[in-house]
All heavy atoms as a GROMACS GRO file, in nm:
protein
  548
    1MET      N    1   0.729   4.913   0.340
    1MET     CA    2   0.861   4.957   0.383
    1MET      C    3   0.850   5.104   0.429
    1MET      O    4   0.782   5.183   0.367
    1MET     CB    5   0.961   4.949   0.271
    1MET     CG    6   0.999   4.811   0.226
    1MET     SD    7   1.163   4.814   0.165
    1MET     CE    8   1.204   4.649   0.199
    2GLY      N    9   0.924   5.133   0.532
    2GLY     CA   10   0.924   5.265   0.586
    2GLY      C   11   1.045   5.346   0.536
    2GLY      O   12   1.119   5.302   0.450
    3ASN      N   13   1.058   5.460   0.590
    3ASN     CA   14   1.169   5.547   0.562
    3ASN      C   15   1.291   5.494   0.627
    3ASN      O   16   1.297   5.477   0.745
    3ASN     CB   17   1.135   5.690   0.607
    3ASN     CG   18   1.231   5.788   0.550
    3ASN    OD1   19   1.325   5.756   0.482
    3ASN    ND2   20   1.208   5.914   0.581
    4THR      N   21   1.399   5.468   0.548
    4THR     CA   22   1.518   5.407   0.604
    4THR      C   23   1.630   5.504   0.627
    4THR      O   24   1.741   5.460   0.661
    4THR     CB   25   1.567   5.291   0.513
    4THR    OG1   26   1.595   5.346   0.384
    4THR    CG2   27   1.463   5.184   0.502
    5CYS      N   28   1.612   5.631   0.602
    5CYS     CA   29   1.720   5.727   0.624
    5CYS      C   30   1.727   5.767   0.770
    5CYS      O   31   1.626   5.770   0.841
    5CYS     CB   32   1.702   5.851   0.536
    5CYS     SG   33   1.569   5.957   0.589
    6ARG      N   34   1.850   5.788   0.819
    6ARG     CA   35   1.868   5.827   0.957
    6ARG      C   36   1.909   5.973   0.968
    6ARG      O   37   1.864   6.043   1.057
    6ARG     CB   38   1.975   5.737   1.020
    6ARG     CG   39   2.000   5.778   1.164
    6ARG     CD   40   2.088   5.684   1.237
    6ARG     NE   41   2.109   5.737   1.370
    6ARG     CZ   42   2.173   5.673   1.465
    6ARG    NH1   43   2.225   5.556   1.440
    6ARG    NH2   44   2.188   5.726   1.582
    7TYR      N   45   1.995   6.020   0.880
    7TYR     CA   46   2.048   6.153   0.890
    7TYR      C   47   1.988   6.242   0.778
    7TYR      O   48   1.984   6.200   0.662
    7TYR     CB   49   2.201   6.154   0.876
    7TYR     CG   50   2.269   6.079   0.990
    7TYR    CD1   51   2.318   5.950   0.970
    7TYR    CD2   52   2.282   6.133   1.114
    7TYR    CE1   53   2.377   5.882   1.072
    7TYR    CE2   54   2.343   6.067   1.217
    7TYR     CZ   55   2.392   5.941   1.193
    7TYR     OH   56   2.451   5.872   1.296
    8VAL      N   57   1.952   6.363   0.816
    8VAL     CA   58   1.903   6.462   0.719
    8VAL      C   59   2.006   6.573   0.721
    8VAL      O   60   2.040   6.628   0.825
    8VAL     CB   61   1.764   6.516   0.761
    8VAL    CG1   62   1.719   6.624   0.663
    8VAL    CG2   63   1.666   6.404   0.769
    9VAL      N   64   2.057   6.606   0.601
    9VAL     CA   65   2.163   6.708   0.589
    9VAL      C   66   2.111   6.828   0.516
    9VAL      O   67   2.057   6.815   0.404
    9VAL     CB   68   2.285   6.649   0.515
    9VAL    CG1   69   2.398   6.753   0.504
    9VAL    CG2   70   2.335   6.523   0.582
   10ASN      N   71   2.126   6.945   0.572
   10ASN     CA   72   2.098   7.072   0.509
   10ASN      C   73   2.227   7.152   0.510
   10ASN      O   74   2.293   7.164   0.616
   10ASN     CB   75   1.991   7.152   0.585
   10ASN     CG   76   1.858   7.092   0.572
   10ASN    OD1   77   1.810   7.063   0.464
   10ASN    ND2   78   1.789   7.071   0.686
   11ALA      N   79   2.268   7.199   0.394
   11ALA     CA   80   2.396   7.270   0.384
   11ALA      C   81   2.386   7.387   0.288
   11ALA      O   82   2.297   7.384   0.199
   11ALA     CB   83   2.504   7.175   0.341
   12LEU      N   84   2.471   7.481   0.306
   12LEU     CA   85   2.478   7.598   0.219
   12LEU      C   86   2.610   7.591   0.144
   12LEU      O   87   2.717   7.569   0.204
   12LEU     CB   88   2.470   7.726   0.299
   12LEU     CG   89   2.465   7.857   0.222
   12LEU    CD1   90   2.339   7.864   0.136
   12LEU    CD2   91   2.466   7.973   0.321
   13GLY      N   92   2.605   7.611   0.012
   13GLY     CA   93   2.727   7.608  -0.069
   13GLY      C   94   2.793   7.742  -0.081
   13GLY      O   95   2.733   7.847  -0.051
   14LYS      N   96   2.919   7.742  -0.125
   14LYS     CA   97   2.995   7.865  -0.135
   14LYS      C   98   2.941   7.955  -0.244
   14LYS      O   99   2.959   8.074  -0.239
   14LYS     CB  100   3.141   7.831  -0.162
   14LYS     CG  101   3.205   7.767  -0.042
   14LYS     CD  102   3.351   7.734  -0.068
   14LYS     CE  103   3.411   7.669   0.056
   14LYS     NZ  104   3.547   7.627   0.033
   15GLY      N  105   2.873   7.900  -0.342
   15GLY     CA  106   2.814   7.981  -0.451
   15GLY      C  107   2.669   8.018  -0.425
   15GLY      O  108   2.600   8.065  -0.517
   16GLY      N  109   2.618   7.992  -0.304
   16GLY     CA  110   2.480   8.026  -0.272
   16GLY      C  111   2.386   7.908  -0.289
   16GLY      O  112   2.267   7.922  -0.272
   17GLU      N  113   2.439   7.791  -0.328
   17GLU     CA  114   2.352   7.675  -0.346
   17GLU      C  115   2.304   7.622  -0.214
   17GLU      O  116   2.370   7.641  -0.108
   17GLU     CB  117   2.428   7.560  -0.416
   17GLU     CG  118   2.494   7.595  -0.544
   17GLU     CD  119   2.638   7.644  -0.526
   17GLU    OE1  120   2.682   7.657  -0.413
   17GLU    OE2  121   2.705   7.662  -0.628
   18THR      N  122   2.193   7.555  -0.213
   18THR     CA  123   2.152   7.484  -0.094
   18THR      C  124   2.147   7.335  -0.122
   18THR      O  125   2.111   7.293  -0.234
   18THR     CB  126   2.009   7.527  -0.050
   18THR    OG1  127   1.917   7.510  -0.157
   18THR    CG2  128   2.005   7.674  -0.006
   19TYR      N  129   2.190   7.258  -0.027
   19TYR     CA  130   2.200   7.114  -0.041
   19TYR      C  131   2.109   7.048   0.062
   19TYR      O  132   2.105   7.089   0.179
   19TYR     CB  133   2.342   7.063  -0.019
   19TYR     CG  134   2.442   7.112  -0.123
   19TYR    CD1  135   2.514   7.228  -0.103
   19TYR    CD2  136   2.461   7.040  -0.240
   19TYR    CE1  137   2.603   7.273  -0.199
   19TYR    CE2  138   2.551   7.081  -0.335
   19TYR     CZ  139   2.620   7.199  -0.316
   19TYR     OH  140   2.710   7.242  -0.408
   20TYR      N  141   2.036   6.950   0.018
   20TYR     CA  142   1.950   6.869   0.106
   20TYR      C  143   1.969   6.726   0.064
   20TYR      O  144   1.950   6.689  -0.051
   20TYR     CB  145   1.804   6.912   0.088
   20TYR     CG  146   1.705   6.830   0.168
   20TYR    CD1  147   1.687   6.855   0.306
   20TYR    CD2  148   1.636   6.723   0.112
   20TYR    CE1  149   1.598   6.779   0.379
   20TYR    CE2  150   1.550   6.648   0.187
   20TYR     CZ  151   1.532   6.675   0.320
   20TYR     OH  152   1.443   6.601   0.392
   21THR      N  153   2.010   6.644   0.159
   21THR     CA  154   2.030   6.499   0.128
   21THR      C  155   1.993   6.414   0.248
   21THR      O  156   1.989   6.461   0.363
   21THR     CB  157   2.174   6.474   0.083
   21THR    OG1  158   2.183   6.340   0.034
   21THR    CG2  159   2.272   6.493   0.197
   22LEU      N  160   1.966   6.289   0.220
   22LEU     CA  161   1.929   6.191   0.324
   22LEU      C  162   2.038   6.081   0.319
   22LEU      O  163   2.072   6.034   0.213
   22LEU     CB  164   1.793   6.130   0.296
   22LEU     CG  165   1.676   6.229   0.279
   22LEU    CD1  166   1.551   6.156   0.234
   22LEU    CD2  167   1.652   6.298   0.413
   23CYS      N  168   2.084   6.041   0.438
   23CYS     CA  169   2.185   5.939   0.449
   23CYS      C  170   2.134   5.830   0.544
   23CYS      O  171   2.075   5.860   0.647
   23CYS     CB  172   2.318   5.993   0.500
   23CYS     SG  173   2.389   6.120   0.395
   24LYS      N  174   2.161   5.704   0.509
   24LYS     CA  175   2.107   5.594   0.588
   24LYS      C  176   2.193   5.558   0.709
   24LYS      O  177   2.144   5.502   0.803
   24LYS     CB  178   2.082   5.474   0.501
   24LYS     CG  179   2.205   5.415   0.443
   24LYS     CD  180   2.170   5.294   0.360
   24LYS     CE  181   2.298   5.240   0.292
   24LYS     NZ  182   2.273   5.127   0.213
   25ASP      N  183   2.327   5.591   0.705
   25ASP     CA  184   2.411   5.558   0.817
   25ASP      C  185   2.526   5.661   0.824
   25ASP      O  186   2.540   5.744   0.735
   25ASP     CB  187   2.465   5.416   0.810
   25ASP     CG  188   2.542   5.384   0.682
   25ASP    OD1  189   2.569   5.477   0.604
   25ASP    OD2  190   2.575   5.268   0.661
   26LYS      N  191   2.608   5.651   0.930
   26LYS     CA  192   2.711   5.749   0.951
   26LYS      C  193   2.822   5.739   0.846
   26LYS      O  194   2.878   5.840   0.809
   26LYS     CB  195   2.770   5.728   1.093
   26LYS     CG  196   2.854   5.843   1.137
   26LYS     CD  197   2.884   5.836   1.282
   26LYS     CE  198   2.953   5.961   1.330
   26LYS     NZ  199   2.971   5.960   1.473
   27GLN      N  200   2.849   5.620   0.798
   27GLN     CA  201   2.952   5.606   0.694
   27GLN      C  202   2.910   5.677   0.566
   27GLN      O  203   2.990   5.745   0.503
   27GLN     CB  204   2.978   5.458   0.666
   27GLN     CG  205   3.087   5.437   0.567
   27GLN     CD  206   3.112   5.289   0.541
   27GLN    OE1  207   3.037   5.206   0.584
   27GLN    NE2  208   3.218   5.258   0.468
   28GLU      N  209   2.787   5.662   0.526
   28GLU     CA  210   2.735   5.731   0.406
   28GLU      C  211   2.741   5.880   0.427
   28GLU      O  212   2.771   5.958   0.332
   28GLU     CB  213   2.594   5.682   0.373
   28GLU     CG  214   2.538   5.741   0.248
   28GLU     CD  215   2.397   5.694   0.218
   28GLU    OE1  216   2.355   5.592   0.278
   28GLU    OE2  217   2.332   5.759   0.136
   29LEU      N  218   2.707   5.928   0.549
   29LEU     CA  219   2.712   6.070   0.580
   29LEU      C  220   2.854   6.123   0.569
   29LEU      O  221   2.875   6.228   0.508
   29LEU     CB  222   2.657   6.091   0.722
   29LEU     CG  223   2.669   6.230   0.782
   29LEU    CD1  224   2.580   6.329   0.701
   29LEU    CD2  225   2.630   6.232   0.928
   30GLN      N  226   2.949   6.055   0.627
   30GLN     CA  227   3.089   6.101   0.618
   30GLN      C  228   3.141   6.101   0.476
   30GLN      O  229   3.216   6.187   0.437
   30GLN     CB  230   3.176   6.011   0.707
   30GLN     CG  231   3.151   6.035   0.856
   30GLN     CD  232   3.224   5.943   0.944
   30GLN    OE1  233   3.276   5.837   0.903
   30GLN    NE2  234   3.232   5.977   1.074
   31ASN      N  235   3.102   5.998   0.397
   31ASN     CA  236   3.142   5.996   0.257
   31ASN      C  237   3.086   6.117   0.180
   31ASN      O  238   3.154   6.177   0.100
   31ASN     CB  239   3.097   5.867   0.188
   31ASN     CG  240   3.179   5.747   0.231
   31ASN    OD1  241   3.292   5.763   0.278
   31ASN    ND2  242   3.121   5.630   0.215
   32TRP      N  243   2.958   6.152   0.206
   32TRP     CA  244   2.898   6.265   0.140
   32TRP      C  245   2.970   6.394   0.174
   32TRP      O  246   2.997   6.480   0.090
   32TRP     CB  247   2.749   6.274   0.172
   32TRP     CG  248   2.679   6.377   0.093
   32TRP    CD1  249   2.625   6.367  -0.028
   32TRP    CD2  250   2.661   6.516   0.131
   32TRP    NE1  251   2.572   6.485  -0.072
   32TRP    CE2  252   2.593   6.578   0.024
   32TRP    CE3  253   2.693   6.589   0.242
   32TRP    CZ2  254   2.558   6.712   0.029
   32TRP    CZ3  255   2.660   6.721   0.246
   32TRP    CH2  256   2.592   6.784   0.140
   33ILE      N  257   3.002   6.409   0.305
   33ILE     CA  258   3.070   6.531   0.348
   33ILE      C  259   3.211   6.541   0.287
   33ILE      O  260   3.246   6.649   0.239
   33ILE     CB  261   3.074   6.536   0.504
   33ILE    CG1  262   2.935   6.556   0.560
   33ILE    CG2  263   3.168   6.649   0.550
   33ILE    CD1  264   2.929   6.545   0.711
   34THR      N  265   3.286   6.434   0.286
   34THR     CA  266   3.418   6.442   0.229
   34THR      C  267   3.413   6.466   0.076
   34THR      O  268   3.501   6.536   0.024
   34THR     CB  269   3.499   6.314   0.255
   34THR    OG1  270   3.429   6.200   0.209
   34THR    CG2  271   3.529   6.299   0.404
   35ASN      N  272   3.316   6.411   0.009
   35ASN     CA  273   3.303   6.435  -0.136
   35ASN      C  274   3.261   6.575  -0.172
   35ASN      O  275   3.291   6.624  -0.278
   35ASN     CB  276   3.204   6.336  -0.199
   35ASN     CG  277   3.253   6.194  -0.198
   35ASN    OD1  278   3.374   6.168  -0.189
   35ASN    ND2  279   3.162   6.101  -0.207
   36ASN      N  280   3.191   6.641  -0.081
   36ASN     CA  281   3.138   6.778  -0.107
   36ASN      C  282   3.202   6.887  -0.024
   36ASN      O  283   3.152   6.999  -0.025
   36ASN     CB  284   2.988   6.775  -0.089
   36ASN     CG  285   2.918   6.687  -0.188
   36ASN    OD1  286   2.926   6.708  -0.309
   36ASN    ND2  287   2.855   6.583  -0.139
   37ARG      N  288   3.303   6.859   0.053
   37ARG     CA  289   3.360   6.954   0.147
   37ARG      C  290   3.405   7.081   0.080
   37ARG      O  291   3.388   7.191   0.134
   37ARG     CB  292   3.479   6.890   0.220
   37ARG     CG  293   3.539   6.978   0.325
   37ARG     CD  294   3.648   6.911   0.404
   37ARG     NE  295   3.598   6.805   0.486
   37ARG     CZ  296   3.555   6.818   0.611
   37ARG    NH1  297   3.553   6.936   0.669
   37ARG    NH2  298   3.514   6.715   0.682
   38GLU      N  299   3.465   7.075  -0.041
   38GLU     CA  300   3.517   7.195  -0.107
   38GLU      C  301   3.404   7.284  -0.157
   38GLU      O  302   3.426   7.402  -0.179
   38GLU     CB  303   3.610   7.156  -0.222
   38GLU     CG  304   3.544   7.083  -0.335
   38GLU     CD  305   3.532   6.931  -0.313
   38GLU    OE1  306   3.583   6.879  -0.215
   38GLU    OE2  307   3.464   6.867  -0.395
   39LYS      N  308   3.284   7.233  -0.170
   39LYS     CA  309   3.168   7.311  -0.217
   39LYS      C  310   3.089   7.373  -0.103
   39LYS      O  311   3.009   7.461  -0.128
   39LYS     CB  312   3.076   7.223  -0.298
   39LYS     CG  313   3.133   7.164  -0.423
   39LYS     CD  314   3.025   7.089  -0.496
   39LYS     CE  315   3.069   6.950  -0.527
   39LYS     NZ  316   2.962   6.872  -0.589
   40LEU      N  317   3.110   7.325   0.022
   40LEU     CA  318   3.024   7.362   0.133
   40LEU      C  319   3.085   7.469   0.223
   40LEU      O  320   3.208   7.476   0.236
   40LEU     CB  321   2.990   7.240   0.216
   40LEU     CG  322   2.924   7.124   0.146
   40LEU    CD1  323   2.910   7.008   0.244
   40LEU    CD2  324   2.788   7.163   0.095
   41ILE      N  325   3.000   7.547   0.285
   41ILE     CA  326   3.041   7.630   0.397
   41ILE      C  327   3.015   7.545   0.522
   41ILE      O  328   2.901   7.521   0.558
   41ILE     CB  329   2.956   7.761   0.401
   41ILE    CG1  330   2.975   7.839   0.273
   41ILE    CG2  331   2.993   7.845   0.524
   41ILE    CD1  332   2.884   7.961   0.261
   42MET      N  333   3.124   7.501   0.584
   42MET     CA  334   3.112   7.403   0.690
   42MET      C  335   3.040   7.460   0.814
   42MET      O  336   2.979   7.384   0.888
   42MET     CB  337   3.249   7.347   0.729
   42MET     CG  338   3.314   7.266   0.618
   42MET     SD  339   3.214   7.133   0.554
   42MET     CE  340   3.222   7.022   0.690
   43GLU      N  341   3.048   7.590   0.836
   43GLU     CA  342   2.977   7.652   0.948
   43GLU      C  343   2.826   7.647   0.930
   43GLU      O  344   2.752   7.658   1.027
   43GLU     CB  345   3.022   7.795   0.970
   43GLU     CG  346   3.167   7.809   1.015
   43GLU     CD  347   3.267   7.800   0.900
   43GLU    OE1  348   3.229   7.833   0.787
   43GLU    OE2  349   3.380   7.759   0.927
   44GLU      N  350   2.781   7.635   0.808
   44GLU     CA  351   2.638   7.635   0.776
   44GLU      C  352   2.581   7.491   0.759
   44GLU      O  353   2.468   7.474   0.723
   44GLU     CB  354   2.609   7.713   0.650
   44GLU     CG  355   2.645   7.860   0.661
   44GLU     CD  356   2.558   7.933   0.760
   44GLU    OE1  357   2.439   7.898   0.773
   44GLU    OE2  358   2.612   8.026   0.826
   45LEU      N  359   2.661   7.391   0.786
   45LEU     CA  360   2.621   7.254   0.770
   45LEU      C  361   2.536   7.213   0.890
   45LEU      O  362   2.578   7.226   1.006
   45LEU     CB  363   2.744   7.162   0.760
   45LEU     CG  364   2.719   7.013   0.741
   45LEU    CD1  365   2.656   6.989   0.605
   45LEU    CD2  366   2.852   6.938   0.752
   46MET      N  367   2.413   7.165   0.867
   46MET     CA  368   2.321   7.120   0.971
   46MET      C  369   2.288   6.972   0.945
   46MET      O  370   2.242   6.939   0.837
   46MET     CB  371   2.198   7.206   0.976
   46MET     CG  372   2.223   7.346   1.017
   46MET     SD  373   2.071   7.441   1.036
   46MET     CE  374   2.012   7.445   0.870
   47ILE      N  375   2.308   6.891   1.048
   47ILE     CA  376   2.280   6.749   1.037
   47ILE      C  377   2.182   6.710   1.146
   47ILE      O  378   2.206   6.740   1.262
   47ILE     CB  379   2.409   6.664   1.053
   47ILE    CG1  380   2.511   6.705   0.944
   47ILE    CG2  381   2.376   6.515   1.044
   47ILE    CD1  382   2.647   6.651   0.970
   48LYS      N  383   2.075   6.648   1.107
   48LYS     CA  384   1.970   6.608   1.202
   48LYS      C  385   1.968   6.456   1.208
   48LYS      O  386   1.952   6.391   1.105
   48LYS     CB  387   1.834   6.661   1.160
   48LYS     CG  388   1.724   6.624   1.254
   48LYS     CD  389   1.592   6.681   1.208
   48LYS     CE  390   1.484   6.636   1.304
   48LYS     NZ  391   1.352   6.683   1.258
   49ASP      N  392   1.981   6.402   1.327
   49ASP     CA  393   1.974   6.256   1.348
   49ASP      C  394   1.831   6.223   1.385
   49ASP      O  395   1.781   6.262   1.490
   49ASP     CB  396   2.071   6.214   1.459
   49ASP     CG  397   2.077   6.066   1.480
   49ASP    OD1  398   2.003   5.991   1.413
   49ASP    OD2  399   2.162   6.021   1.560
   50LYS      N  400   1.762   6.151   1.299
   50LYS     CA  401   1.621   6.122   1.319
   50LYS      C  402   1.598   6.020   1.431
   50LYS      O  403   1.485   6.009   1.482
   50LYS     CB  404   1.557   6.077   1.190
   50LYS     CG  405   1.554   6.186   1.083
   50LYS     CD  406   1.509   6.135   0.952
   50LYS     CE  407   1.360   6.124   0.947
   50LYS     NZ  408   1.310   6.082   0.816
   51GLN      N  409   1.698   5.944   1.469
   51GLN     CA  410   1.685   5.842   1.573
   51GLN      C  411   1.731   5.889   1.709
   51GLN      O  412   1.728   5.814   1.806
   51GLN     CB  413   1.761   5.717   1.532
   51GLN     CG  414   1.697   5.647   1.414
   51GLN     CD  415   1.769   5.518   1.379
   51GLN    OE1  416   1.868   5.481   1.440
   51GLN    NE2  417   1.717   5.451   1.282
   52GLN      N  418   1.772   6.014   1.721
   52GLN     CA  419   1.814   6.069   1.849
   52GLN      C  420   1.691   6.089   1.936
   52GLN      O  421   1.591   6.144   1.894
   52GLN     CB  422   1.886   6.199   1.823
   52GLN     CG  423   1.953   6.254   1.946
   52GLN     CD  424   2.031   6.384   1.909
   52GLN    OE1  425   1.998   6.447   1.809
   52GLN    NE2  426   2.123   6.420   1.988
   53ASN      N  427   1.702   6.047   2.064
   53ASN     CA  428   1.583   6.063   2.152
   53ASN      C  429   1.568   6.207   2.199
   53ASN      O  430   1.659   6.289   2.185
   53ASN     CB  431   1.591   5.967   2.268
   53ASN     CG  432   1.704   5.993   2.363
   53ASN    OD1  433   1.763   6.099   2.362
   53ASN    ND2  434   1.739   5.896   2.443
   54LEU      N  435   1.455   6.241   2.248
   54LEU     CA  436   1.420   6.378   2.284
   54LEU      C  437   1.509   6.437   2.390
   54LEU      O  438   1.552   6.551   2.379
   54LEU     CB  439   1.274   6.383   2.331
   54LEU     CG  440   1.216   6.523   2.361
   54LEU    CD1  441   1.221   6.606   2.236
   54LEU    CD2  442   1.075   6.509   2.410
   55PHE      N  443   1.543   6.358   2.494
   55PHE     CA  444   1.627   6.413   2.602
   55PHE      C  445   1.765   6.452   2.552
   55PHE      O  446   1.815   6.558   2.583
   55PHE     CB  447   1.642   6.303   2.710
   55PHE     CG  448   1.723   6.349   2.828
   55PHE    CD1  449   1.668   6.439   2.919
   55PHE    CD2  450   1.852   6.307   2.847
   55PHE    CE1  451   1.741   6.482   3.028
   55PHE    CE2  452   1.928   6.349   2.955
   55PHE     CZ  453   1.873   6.439   3.046
   56SER      N  454   1.826   6.371   2.465
   56SER     CA  455   1.961   6.404   2.413
   56SER      C  456   1.953   6.515   2.313
   56SER      O  457   2.051   6.585   2.290
   56SER     CB  458   2.030   6.283   2.357
   56SER     OG  459   1.955   6.222   2.260
   57LYS      N  460   1.841   6.539   2.247
   57LYS     CA  461   1.826   6.649   2.157
   57LYS      C  462   1.833   6.782   2.235
   57LYS      O  463   1.892   6.881   2.188
   57LYS     CB  464   1.694   6.647   2.083
   57LYS     CG  465   1.691   6.552   1.969
   57LYS     CD  466   1.558   6.558   1.896
   57LYS     CE  467   1.546   6.453   1.789
   57LYS     NZ  468   1.420   6.454   1.721
   58TRP      N  469   1.775   6.785   2.350
   58TRP     CA  470   1.775   6.907   2.432
   58TRP      C  471   1.915   6.946   2.479
   58TRP      O  472   1.950   7.062   2.488
   58TRP     CB  473   1.685   6.892   2.550
   58TRP     CG  474   1.539   6.895   2.521
   58TRP    CD1  475   1.482   6.936   2.406
   58TRP    CD2  476   1.434   6.853   2.603
   58TRP    NE1  477   1.346   6.924   2.411
   58TRP    CE2  478   1.315   6.871   2.534
   58TRP    CE3  479   1.428   6.797   2.729
   58TRP    CZ2  480   1.190   6.839   2.586
   58TRP    CZ3  481   1.306   6.769   2.783
   58TRP    CH2  482   1.188   6.789   2.710
   59PHE      N  483   1.997   6.846   2.514
   59PHE     CA  484   2.126   6.872   2.576
   59PHE      C  485   2.245   6.841   2.484
   59PHE      O  486   2.356   6.831   2.530
   59PHE     CB  487   2.138   6.790   2.706
   59PHE     CG  488   2.036   6.834   2.809
   59PHE    CD1  489   1.927   6.753   2.832
   59PHE    CD2  490   2.046   6.954   2.872
   59PHE    CE1  491   1.832   6.792   2.926
   59PHE    CE2  492   1.953   6.995   2.963
   59PHE     CZ  493   1.842   6.913   2.992
   60SER      N  494   2.220   6.828   2.359
   60SER     CA  495   2.325   6.793   2.265
   60SER      C  496   2.389   6.921   2.207
   60SER      O  497   2.322   7.003   2.147
   60SER     CB  498   2.271   6.708   2.152
   60SER     OG  499   2.371   6.687   2.058
   61PHE      N  500   2.519   6.937   2.228
   61PHE     CA  501   2.590   7.046   2.172
   61PHE      C  502   2.702   6.998   2.079
   61PHE      O  503   2.778   7.074   2.030
   61PHE     CB  504   2.653   7.133   2.284
   61PHE     CG  505   2.550   7.197   2.371
   61PHE    CD1  506   2.528   7.150   2.498
   61PHE    CD2  507   2.472   7.302   2.322
   61PHE    CE1  508   2.431   7.208   2.577
   61PHE    CE2  509   2.377   7.359   2.403
   61PHE     CZ  510   2.354   7.315   2.533
   62LYS      N  511   2.711   6.866   2.061
   62LYS     CA  512   2.816   6.804   1.982
   62LYS      C  513   2.776   6.805   1.833
   62LYS      O  514   2.665   6.769   1.798
   62LYS     CB  515   2.836   6.663   2.031
   62LYS     CG  516   2.939   6.586   1.958
   62LYS     CD  517   2.950   6.447   2.015
   62LYS     CE  518   2.995   6.351   1.912
   62LYS     NZ  519   2.990   6.215   1.952
   63LYS      N  520   2.871   6.841   1.748
   63LYS     CA  521   2.849   6.832   1.605
   63LYS      C  522   2.884   6.693   1.558
   63LYS      O  523   2.974   6.631   1.609
   63LYS     CB  524   2.929   6.937   1.531
   63LYS     CG  525   2.885   7.080   1.559
   63LYS     CD  526   2.957   7.178   1.473
   63LYS     CE  527   2.902   7.315   1.493
   63LYS     NZ  528   2.969   7.413   1.408
   64LEU      N  529   2.818   6.647   1.457
   64LEU     CA  530   2.844   6.512   1.406
   64LEU      C  531   2.956   6.502   1.306
   64LEU      O  532   2.997   6.397   1.269
   64LEU     CB  533   2.714   6.457   1.342
   64LEU     CG  534   2.599   6.433   1.437
   64LEU    CD1  535   2.476   6.394   1.359
   64LEU    CD2  536   2.634   6.328   1.537
   65TYR      N  537   3.001   6.613   1.254
   65TYR     CA  538   3.110   6.606   1.154
   65TYR      C  539   3.242   6.641   1.211
   65TYR      O  540   3.260   6.692   1.316
   65TYR     CB  541   3.078   6.694   1.031
   65TYR     CG  542   3.059   6.839   1.064
   65TYR    CD1  543   3.167   6.924   1.057
   65TYR    CD2  544   2.937   6.890   1.102
   65TYR    CE1  545   3.152   7.057   1.084
   65TYR    CE2  546   2.921   7.025   1.133
   65TYR     CZ  547   3.028   7.107   1.124
   65TYR     OH  548   3.013   7.239   1.153
   0.00000   0.00000   0.00000
């Protein structure tokens, strides 16, 4: 079996914590964000889509949250 996660989340907390999590689909990602929104600095939230192709990575300015 391979790696089944699609989204990699790096976030900074309001108390200086760092968060790193893996989510397998967009619904799981949205649930994680809503459950932790009060603890996070939303401007520092970085989400990487591992299945995004190279061309769209270069020209992507859209945030996923």
